NUTIGU-461823 format. One record per residue (C-alpha): residue in three letters; z, x, y; chain. Coordinates in Angstrom, 2 decimals, padded with zeros to 5 digits. Layout:
% residues N
 code      zz      xx      yy unit
  ala       Z       X       Y    A
...
% end
This chain:
% residues 157
 code      zz      xx      yy unit
  met  005.40  008.62 -055.49    A
  thr  002.41  007.53 -053.35    A
  thr  001.70  010.26 -050.41    A
  asp -001.11  011.84 -048.79    A
  ser -001.20  015.62 -049.38    A
  thr -001.76  017.47 -046.17    A
  thr  001.27  018.68 -045.70    A
  thr  002.95  022.42 -046.35    A
  gln  006.25  023.02 -047.23    A
  lys  007.85  024.97 -045.76    A
  val  009.97  027.87 -048.20    A
  val  012.26  030.48 -046.98    A
  arg  014.62  032.71 -048.77    A
  phe  018.28  032.18 -048.30    A
  asp  019.44  034.83 -046.69    A
  glu  016.69  033.98 -043.88    A
  leu  019.27  030.27 -042.97    A
  thr  020.90  031.56 -040.20    A
  gly  018.28  032.16 -038.08    A
  leu  016.67  029.16 -038.48    A
  val  018.65  026.85 -035.92    A
  gly  015.88  025.07 -033.62    A
  thr  013.25  025.49 -036.42    A
  glu  011.13  021.66 -036.44    A
  val  010.17  020.61 -040.14    A
  gly  007.39  018.81 -041.20    A
  pro  005.88  015.78 -040.33    A
  ser  005.79  014.90 -044.31    A
  ser  003.06  013.36 -045.32    A
  trp  002.82  009.51 -045.67    A
  leu  004.53  007.56 -048.27    A
  leu  003.38  003.71 -049.11    A
  val  006.68  001.26 -048.84    A
  asp  004.98 -001.79 -050.87    A
  gln  006.43 -004.60 -052.04    A
  glu  007.02 -003.53 -055.15    A
  arg  008.85 -000.26 -054.14    A
  ile  011.34 -003.06 -052.29    A
  asp  011.55 -005.52 -054.78    A
  arg  012.89 -002.56 -056.97    A
  phe  015.22 -001.26 -054.67    A
  ala  016.46 -004.77 -054.38    A
  val  016.84 -005.33 -057.87    A
  ala  018.75 -001.77 -058.53    A
  thr  021.24 -002.55 -055.55    A
  gly  022.06 -006.41 -056.03    A
  asp  020.65 -006.59 -052.16    A
  asp  017.88 -009.60 -052.98    A
  gln  018.37 -010.99 -048.99    A
  trp  015.05 -013.13 -048.82    A
  ile  013.51 -010.84 -045.42    A
  his  013.09 -008.49 -048.33    A
  thr  011.84 -010.21 -050.98    A
  asp  010.58 -013.56 -050.16    A
  pro  006.94 -013.23 -048.98    A
  glu  006.74 -016.77 -048.44    A
  arg  009.31 -017.51 -046.55    A
  ala  009.55 -014.07 -044.54    A
  lys  006.49 -015.11 -043.08    A
  asp  008.28 -017.70 -040.76    A
  gly  011.66 -015.08 -040.48    A
  pro  011.93 -012.84 -037.46    A
  phe  009.36 -010.09 -038.64    A
  gly  006.41 -012.04 -039.99    A
  gly  006.72 -010.68 -043.56    A
  thr  008.87 -009.01 -045.69    A
  ile  010.55 -005.64 -044.38    A
  ala  011.69 -002.40 -046.83    A
  his  016.08 -002.54 -046.89    A
  gly  017.60  000.22 -043.96    A
  phe  018.86  002.10 -047.42    A
  leu  015.82  002.41 -048.59    A
  thr  014.28  003.80 -045.56    A
  leu  016.61  005.91 -045.86    A
  ser  016.67  007.28 -049.52    A
  leu  013.21  008.05 -048.93    A
  leu  014.69  010.70 -046.68    A
  ile  015.25  012.97 -049.66    A
  pro  011.78  013.01 -051.33    A
  leu  010.10  013.72 -047.77    A
  trp  012.65  016.14 -046.56    A
  ser  011.95  018.04 -049.98    A
  glu  008.28  017.67 -049.48    A
  val  008.68  019.76 -045.54    A
  phe  011.49  022.06 -047.01    A
  asp  012.87  024.57 -049.46    A
  val  015.26  027.73 -050.01    A
  glu  014.60  030.28 -052.53    A
  gly  017.15  032.34 -053.76    A
  val  019.99  029.57 -054.23    A
  thr  021.67  028.20 -056.85    A
  thr  022.62  024.86 -055.80    A
  lys  021.16  022.46 -053.17    A
  val  023.25  019.77 -051.98    A
  asn  023.02  016.30 -050.03    A
  tyr  026.31  016.29 -048.37    A
  gly  026.05  013.48 -046.26    A
  met  025.29  011.93 -042.81    A
  asp  027.05  012.52 -039.38    A
  arg  024.72  009.85 -037.61    A
  val  022.45  007.34 -039.28    A
  arg  020.92  004.35 -037.52    A
  phe  018.01  001.91 -038.48    A
  thr  015.81  001.56 -035.38    A
  ala  013.03 -000.68 -036.17    A
  pro  011.79 -002.25 -039.16    A
  val  009.46 -001.26 -042.37    A
  pro  007.25 -003.84 -042.97    A
  ala  006.11 -004.11 -046.64    A
  gly  002.92 -002.54 -047.09    A
  ser  003.91  000.46 -044.23    A
  arg  003.76  004.18 -044.68    A
  val  006.56  006.32 -043.60    A
  arg  006.98  009.85 -043.20    A
  phe  009.84  012.28 -041.82    A
  ala  010.16  015.09 -039.32    A
  gly  013.30  017.13 -038.20    A
  thr  014.64  020.10 -036.82    A
  leu  017.00  022.12 -037.77    A
  lys  020.30  021.60 -035.37    A
  glu  022.75  023.66 -036.98    A
  val  023.91  026.42 -039.95    A
  thr  027.01  026.78 -040.51    A
  glu  028.79  029.03 -043.30    A
  val  030.88  027.71 -045.96    A
  lys  032.26  028.87 -049.15    A
  gly  029.46  030.05 -051.30    A
  gly  026.74  029.31 -048.80    A
  val  025.29  027.75 -045.82    A
  gln  025.28  023.88 -044.32    A
  leu  022.47  022.64 -042.78    A
  thr  022.63  020.19 -039.97    A
  val  019.19  018.66 -039.46    A
  ser  018.16  016.18 -036.94    A
  gly  015.27  014.37 -037.72    A
  ala  013.49  010.55 -037.97    A
  ile  011.49  008.68 -040.18    A
  glu  008.61  007.12 -038.25    A
  val  006.13  004.14 -039.43    A
  glu  002.73  004.63 -039.19    A
  gly  001.16  003.09 -036.35    A
  gln  004.97  001.99 -034.61    A
  glu  006.34  003.65 -031.39    A
  arg  009.89  003.45 -032.14    A
  pro  011.14  005.20 -035.59    A
  ala  012.69  002.98 -038.49    A
  val  015.58  005.63 -038.68    A
  val  017.23  008.73 -036.93    A
  val  019.47  010.55 -038.90    A
  asp  021.54  013.64 -038.58    A
  phe  021.81  014.88 -042.24    A
  leu  024.00  017.71 -044.14    A
  val  022.47  019.72 -046.76    A
  arg  024.22  022.45 -048.23    A
  phe  022.60  025.82 -050.60    A
  tyr  024.74  028.08 -052.45    A
  ala  023.86  031.22 -053.51    A
% end
């Protein structure tokens, strides 16, 4: 993964989680989304639409070049989130799901993205806690984020 190294990870103890509502996390380092990454995602998912994989044709398309798949950009949430937040004293960490996802702007090939968010809610679940994180994956140099998301992550003691 190609990132810069300017980010400090927020590490908290499991017993501190309930008091963290409203805490901002990030931004993460910038991560390059190049054509090679886009092409590998296309192969892995079978989504080889030309706006993602054909730079020559995409020059004349709606975005002036190839763009990352929305789900590729969303999948980068996990390494970017993990870079900015971690919990000590847990046995298991689970990505539990999404309450809301919107793809609000394209990610042109060759762009860099990063994540920033806020811990919106902490709820007790059997054996652990569930965090609702409200955040965005930003594109360097663009006003609008590429993805806005409320995602759920669980930590078990």
